[in-house]
DSSP file (Angstrom, degrees, kcal/mol; ACC not computed):
  #  RESIDUE AA STRUCTURE BP1 BP2  ACC     N-H-->O    O-->H-N    N-H-->O    O-->H-N    TCO  KAPPA ALPHA  PHI   PSI    X-CA   Y-CA   Z-CA
    1    1 A M              0   0    0      0, 0.0     2,-0.1     0, 0.0     0, 0.0   0.000 360.0 360.0 360.0 120.9    0.0    0.0    0.0
    2    2 A N     >  -     0   0    0      1,-0.1     4,-1.8     4,-0.0     3,-0.3  -0.281 360.0 -97.6 -85.9 175.4    1.6    3.2   -1.1
    3    3 A S  H  > S+     0   0    0      1,-0.2     4,-2.2     2,-0.2     5,-0.1   0.803 120.0  58.9 -65.7 -29.7    1.3    6.6    0.6
    4    4 A S  H  > S+     0   0    0      2,-0.2     4,-2.1     1,-0.2    -1,-0.2   0.922 107.1  46.4 -65.0 -43.9   -1.4    7.8   -1.7
    5    5 A N  H  > S+     0   0    0     -3,-0.3     4,-2.3     2,-0.2    -2,-0.2   0.874 111.0  52.6 -66.2 -36.8   -3.7    5.0   -0.7
    6    6 A I  H  X S+     0   0    0     -4,-1.8     4,-2.5     2,-0.2    -1,-0.2   0.912 108.5  50.7 -65.0 -41.7   -2.9    5.5    3.0
    7    7 A F  H  X S+     0   0    0     -4,-2.2     4,-2.5     2,-0.2    -2,-0.2   0.914 110.3  49.4 -61.4 -43.4   -3.9    9.2    2.6
    8    8 A I  H  X S+     0   0    0     -4,-2.1     4,-2.3     2,-0.2    -2,-0.2   0.919 111.5  49.0 -62.0 -44.2   -7.2    8.3    1.0
    9    9 A L  H  X S+     0   0    0     -4,-2.3     4,-2.3     1,-0.2    -2,-0.2   0.907 111.9  48.4 -62.9 -42.5   -8.0    5.8    3.7
   10   10 A I  H  X S+     0   0    0     -4,-2.5     4,-2.4     2,-0.2    -2,-0.2   0.901 111.3  50.7 -64.7 -41.1   -7.1    8.3    6.5
   11   11 A A  H  X S+     0   0    0     -4,-2.5     4,-2.2     2,-0.2    -2,-0.2   0.909 111.8  46.6 -64.8 -42.2   -9.3   11.0    4.8
   12   12 A I  H  X S+     0   0    0     -4,-2.3     4,-2.2     2,-0.2    -1,-0.2   0.909 113.0  49.4 -67.4 -41.2  -12.3    8.6    4.5
   13   13 A L  H  X S+     0   0    0     -4,-2.3     4,-2.5    -5,-0.2    -2,-0.2   0.896 110.0  51.8 -63.3 -39.6  -11.9    7.5    8.1
   14   14 A A  H  X S+     0   0    0     -4,-2.4     4,-2.4     2,-0.2    -2,-0.2   0.911 109.7  49.0 -64.0 -42.2  -11.7   11.1    9.2
   15   15 A L  H  X S+     0   0    0     -4,-2.2     4,-2.3     1,-0.2    -1,-0.2   0.901 111.8  49.6 -63.4 -40.5  -14.9   12.0    7.4
   16   16 A G  H  X S+     0   0    0     -4,-2.2     4,-2.4     2,-0.2    -2,-0.2   0.901 110.9  48.9 -64.9 -41.0  -16.6    9.0    8.9
   17   17 A I  H  X S+     0   0    0     -4,-2.5     4,-2.8     2,-0.2    -2,-0.2   0.904 110.8  50.7 -66.1 -40.7  -15.5    9.9   12.4
   18   18 A I  H  X S+     0   0    0     -4,-2.4     4,-2.4     2,-0.2    -2,-0.2   0.918 111.5  48.2 -62.5 -43.3  -16.7   13.5   11.9
   19   19 A A  H  X S+     0   0    0     -4,-2.3     4,-1.7     2,-0.2    -2,-0.2   0.907 112.5  48.7 -63.9 -41.2  -20.1   12.3   10.8
   20   20 A L  H  X S+     0   0    0     -4,-2.4     4,-2.4     2,-0.2    -2,-0.2   0.916 112.0  48.5 -65.1 -43.3  -20.3    9.9   13.7
   21   21 A L  H  X S+     0   0    0     -4,-2.8     4,-3.0     1,-0.2     5,-0.2   0.895 109.2  52.7 -64.4 -39.8  -19.3   12.7   16.2
   22   22 A A  H  X S+     0   0    0     -4,-2.4     4,-0.8     1,-0.2    -1,-0.2   0.861 112.1  46.9 -63.7 -33.9  -21.9   15.0   14.6
   23   23 A Y  H  < S+     0   0    0     -4,-1.7    -2,-0.2    -5,-0.2    -1,-0.2   0.894 117.6  41.0 -72.8 -41.2  -24.5   12.3   15.1
   24   24 A I  H  < S+     0   0    0     -4,-2.4    -2,-0.2     1,-0.2    -3,-0.2   0.891 113.5  51.1 -75.5 -40.6  -23.5   11.5   18.7
   25   25 A V  H  < S+     0   0    0     -4,-3.0    -1,-0.2    -5,-0.2    -2,-0.2   0.676  76.2 113.8 -76.2 -18.1  -22.9   15.1   19.9
   26   26 A D     <  -     0   0    0     -4,-0.8     3,-0.4    -5,-0.2    -4,-0.0  -0.381  53.9-160.3 -58.4 111.1  -26.3   16.5   18.7
   27   27 A P  S    S+     0   0    0      0, 0.0    -1,-0.2     0, 0.0    -2,-0.0   0.785  86.5  49.0 -70.7 -26.2  -28.0   17.3   22.0
   28   28 A T  S    S-     0   0    0      2,-0.1     3,-0.1     1,-0.0    -2,-0.1   0.715  90.1-148.2 -84.4 -20.2  -31.5   17.3   20.7
   29   29 A H        +     0   0    0     -3,-0.4     2,-0.4     1,-0.2    -6,-0.0   0.769  41.1 153.9  54.3  28.6  -31.1   14.0   18.9
   30   30 A K        -     0   0    0      1,-0.0     2,-0.6     2,-0.0    -1,-0.2  -0.701  48.9-120.0 -81.4 136.6  -33.5   15.2   16.2
   31   31 A S        -     0   0    0     -2,-0.4     2,-0.5    -3,-0.1    -1,-0.0  -0.674  29.6-164.5 -80.2 122.8  -32.9   13.5   12.9
   32   32 A R        -     0   0    0     -2,-0.6     2,-0.3     0, 0.0    -3,-0.0  -0.926  10.0-141.7-109.1 126.8  -32.0   16.1   10.4
   33   33 A K        -     0   0    0     -2,-0.5     2,-0.2     1,-0.0    -2,-0.0  -0.671  18.3-124.2 -87.6 140.3  -32.2   15.0    6.8
   34   34 A I        -     0   0    0     -2,-0.3    -1,-0.0     1,-0.1     0, 0.0  -0.543  26.1-114.8 -81.5 150.4  -29.6   16.4    4.5
   35   35 A S     >  -     0   0    0     -2,-0.2     4,-2.2     1,-0.1     5,-0.2  -0.375  26.8-108.8 -77.4 161.7  -30.6   18.3    1.4
   36   36 A P  H  > S+     0   0    0      0, 0.0     4,-2.4     0, 0.0     5,-0.2   0.870 120.2  53.6 -59.8 -35.7  -30.0   16.9   -2.1
   37   37 A L  H  > S+     0   0    0      2,-0.2     4,-2.4     1,-0.2     5,-0.2   0.884 107.6  50.5 -67.1 -36.5  -27.3   19.5   -2.6
   38   38 A T  H  > S+     0   0    0      2,-0.2     4,-2.5     1,-0.2    -1,-0.2   0.925 111.7  47.5 -65.7 -43.9  -25.5   18.6    0.6
   39   39 A G  H  X S+     0   0    0     -4,-2.2     4,-2.1     2,-0.2    -2,-0.2   0.899 112.9  48.5 -62.9 -41.2  -25.5   14.9   -0.4
   40   40 A L  H  X S+     0   0    0     -4,-2.4     4,-2.0     2,-0.2    -1,-0.2   0.896 110.7  51.2 -65.5 -40.2  -24.2   15.8   -3.9
   41   41 A S  H  X S+     0   0    0     -4,-2.4     4,-1.8     2,-0.2    -2,-0.2   0.914 109.7  49.7 -62.8 -43.3  -21.5   18.0   -2.4
   42   42 A F  H  X S+     0   0    0     -4,-2.5     4,-2.3     1,-0.2    -1,-0.2   0.895 108.9  52.9 -62.3 -40.2  -20.4   15.2   -0.1
   43   43 A A  H  X S+     0   0    0     -4,-2.1     4,-2.5     1,-0.2    -1,-0.2   0.885 107.4  51.8 -63.2 -38.3  -20.3   12.8   -3.1
   44   44 A F  H  X S+     0   0    0     -4,-2.0     4,-2.4     2,-0.2    -1,-0.2   0.862 107.8  52.4 -67.1 -34.7  -18.1   15.2   -5.0
   45   45 A V  H  X S+     0   0    0     -4,-1.8     4,-2.0     2,-0.2    -2,-0.2   0.944 111.2  46.3 -63.8 -46.9  -15.7   15.4   -2.0
   46   46 A I  H  X S+     0   0    0     -4,-2.3     4,-2.5     1,-0.2    -2,-0.2   0.918 113.5  48.9 -61.5 -43.1  -15.4   11.6   -1.9
   47   47 A A  H  X S+     0   0    0     -4,-2.5     4,-2.6     1,-0.2    -1,-0.2   0.892 108.7  53.9 -63.3 -38.5  -14.9   11.5   -5.6
   48   48 A G  H  < S+     0   0    0     -4,-2.4    -1,-0.2     1,-0.2    -2,-0.2   0.865 109.6  48.1 -63.5 -35.9  -12.3   14.2   -5.4
   49   49 A I  H >< S+     0   0    0     -4,-2.0     3,-1.3     1,-0.2    -2,-0.2   0.925 112.9  47.5 -69.1 -44.2  -10.4   12.1   -2.8
   50   50 A F  H 3< S+     0   0    0     -4,-2.5     3,-0.4     1,-0.3    -2,-0.2   0.886 116.8  42.4 -65.1 -38.4  -10.6    8.9   -4.9
   51   51 A F  T >< S+     0   0    0     -4,-2.6     3,-0.8     1,-0.2     7,-0.7   0.045  79.3 117.0 -96.4  27.1   -9.4   10.7   -8.0
   52   52 A G  T <   +     0   0    0     -3,-1.3    -1,-0.2     1,-0.2    -2,-0.1   0.680  59.2  73.4 -68.1 -18.7   -6.8   12.6   -6.2
   53   53 A A  T 3  S+     0   0    0     -3,-0.4     2,-1.1     1,-0.2    -1,-0.2   0.898  93.5  56.4 -64.1 -38.2   -4.0   11.0   -8.1
   54   54 A E  S X> S-     0   0    0     -3,-0.8     4,-2.7     1,-0.2     3,-0.6  -0.806  83.4-163.6 -90.0  97.6   -5.0   13.1  -11.1
   55   55 A R  H 3> S+     0   0    0     -2,-1.1     4,-2.8     1,-0.3     5,-0.3   0.861  82.4  52.6 -57.3 -42.2   -4.6   16.4   -9.4
   56   56 A W  H 3> S+     0   0    0      1,-0.2     4,-1.5     2,-0.2    -1,-0.3   0.893 114.6  43.1 -62.9 -37.7   -6.6   18.5  -11.9
   57   57 A L  H <> S+     0   0    0     -3,-0.6     4,-2.4     2,-0.2    -2,-0.2   0.927 115.0  48.2 -73.5 -45.3   -9.6   16.1  -11.6
   58   58 A G  H  X S+     0   0    0     -4,-2.7     4,-2.0    -7,-0.7    -2,-0.2   0.932 115.1  44.4 -61.0 -47.4   -9.4   15.7   -7.8
   59   59 A Y  H  X S+     0   0    0     -4,-2.8     4,-2.3    -5,-0.2    -1,-0.2   0.857 112.0  53.6 -67.3 -34.7   -9.2   19.5   -7.2
   60   60 A S  H  X S+     0   0    0     -4,-1.5     4,-2.3    -5,-0.3    -2,-0.2   0.920 109.1  48.4 -65.1 -43.1  -11.9   20.2   -9.7
   61   61 A L  H  X S+     0   0    0     -4,-2.4     4,-1.9     1,-0.2    -2,-0.2   0.897 112.5  48.1 -64.9 -40.0  -14.3   17.8   -8.0
   62   62 A I  H  X S+     0   0    0     -4,-2.0     4,-1.9     2,-0.2    -1,-0.2   0.879 109.9  53.0 -68.0 -36.6  -13.6   19.3   -4.6
   63   63 A A  H  X S+     0   0    0     -4,-2.3     4,-2.2     2,-0.2    -2,-0.2   0.903 108.2  50.5 -63.7 -40.7  -14.1   22.8   -6.1
   64   64 A V  H  X S+     0   0    0     -4,-2.3     4,-2.5     1,-0.2    -1,-0.2   0.898 108.5  52.9 -62.7 -39.4  -17.5   21.7   -7.4
   65   65 A S  H  X S+     0   0    0     -4,-1.9     4,-2.3     1,-0.2    -1,-0.2   0.883 108.0  50.5 -65.0 -37.0  -18.4   20.4   -4.0
   66   66 A I  H  X S+     0   0    0     -4,-1.9     4,-2.4     2,-0.2    -1,-0.2   0.916 110.4  49.5 -65.5 -42.9  -17.5   23.7   -2.4
   67   67 A I  H  X S+     0   0    0     -4,-2.2     4,-2.3     1,-0.2    -2,-0.2   0.916 112.3  47.9 -62.7 -43.3  -19.6   25.6   -4.9
   68   68 A L  H  X S+     0   0    0     -4,-2.5     4,-2.3     2,-0.2    -1,-0.2   0.893 111.1  50.9 -64.7 -39.6  -22.6   23.2   -4.2
   69   69 A A  H  X S+     0   0    0     -4,-2.3     4,-2.2     2,-0.2    -2,-0.2   0.913 111.1  47.8 -65.0 -42.2  -22.2   23.6   -0.5
   70   70 A I  H  X S+     0   0    0     -4,-2.4     4,-2.4     2,-0.2    -2,-0.2   0.906 111.2  51.0 -64.7 -41.3  -22.1   27.4   -0.7
   71   71 A A  H  X S+     0   0    0     -4,-2.3     4,-2.5     1,-0.2    -2,-0.2   0.902 109.9  50.5 -62.2 -40.2  -25.2   27.3   -2.9
   72   72 A D  H  X S+     0   0    0     -4,-2.3     4,-2.5     2,-0.2    -2,-0.2   0.901 109.4  50.7 -64.4 -41.2  -27.0   25.0   -0.4
   73   73 A I  H  X S+     0   0    0     -4,-2.2     4,-2.3     2,-0.2    -2,-0.2   0.917 111.5  48.0 -62.1 -43.6  -26.1   27.4    2.4
   74   74 A I  H  X S+     0   0    0     -4,-2.4     4,-2.6     2,-0.2     5,-0.2   0.915 111.9  49.3 -64.6 -43.3  -27.5   30.4    0.5
   75   75 A F  H  X S+     0   0    0     -4,-2.5     4,-2.2     1,-0.2    -2,-0.2   0.917 112.7  47.2 -62.8 -42.7  -30.7   28.5   -0.4
   76   76 A K  H  X S+     0   0    0     -4,-2.5     4,-2.2     2,-0.2    -1,-0.2   0.881 111.9  51.0 -66.2 -37.3  -31.2   27.5    3.2
   77   77 A Y  H  X S+     0   0    0     -4,-2.3     4,-1.9     2,-0.2    -2,-0.2   0.928 112.0  46.0 -65.7 -45.0  -30.6   31.0    4.4
   78   78 A K  H  X S+     0   0    0     -4,-2.6     4,-1.4     1,-0.2    -2,-0.2   0.886 112.3  51.6 -65.3 -37.6  -33.1   32.5    2.0
   79   79 A K  H  X S+     0   0    0     -4,-2.2     4,-0.7    -5,-0.2    -1,-0.2   0.895 110.7  47.5 -66.0 -40.2  -35.6   29.9    2.9
   80   80 A S  H  < S+     0   0    0     -4,-2.2     3,-0.4     1,-0.2     4,-0.4   0.834 111.2  51.7 -71.0 -31.4  -35.3   30.6    6.6
   81   81 A K  H >< S+     0   0    0     -4,-1.9     3,-0.7     1,-0.2    -1,-0.2   0.779 100.6  62.4 -74.2 -26.3  -35.5   34.4    6.0
   82   82 A S  H 3< S+     0   0    0     -4,-1.4    -1,-0.2     1,-0.2    -2,-0.2   0.744 102.2  51.4 -72.3 -21.5  -38.7   34.0    4.0
   83   83 A F  T 3<        0   0    0     -4,-0.7    -1,-0.2    -3,-0.4    -2,-0.2   0.563 360.0 360.0 -90.2  -8.8  -40.5   32.5    7.1
   84   84 A D    <         0   0    0     -3,-0.7    -1,-0.2    -4,-0.4    -2,-0.1   0.470 360.0 360.0 -79.6 360.0  -39.5   35.4    9.4
């Protein structure tokens, strides 16, 4: 196993641990469903990690995930402001 594969494994494990901690630490224990844009953004991050050997492709996929995450934040903000 070369260093690139080890890095990918560590990154995936870190994402899994963060997701688990976010689930455990939530004091209200309300189940919150992720939006489709959030899920798509997460999928692009994972794809960017898997295709990290081709730097242009990996960075492009991660950049797309950032754009989708920002768009999701803006949509959620506008939606919450419309109910105020």
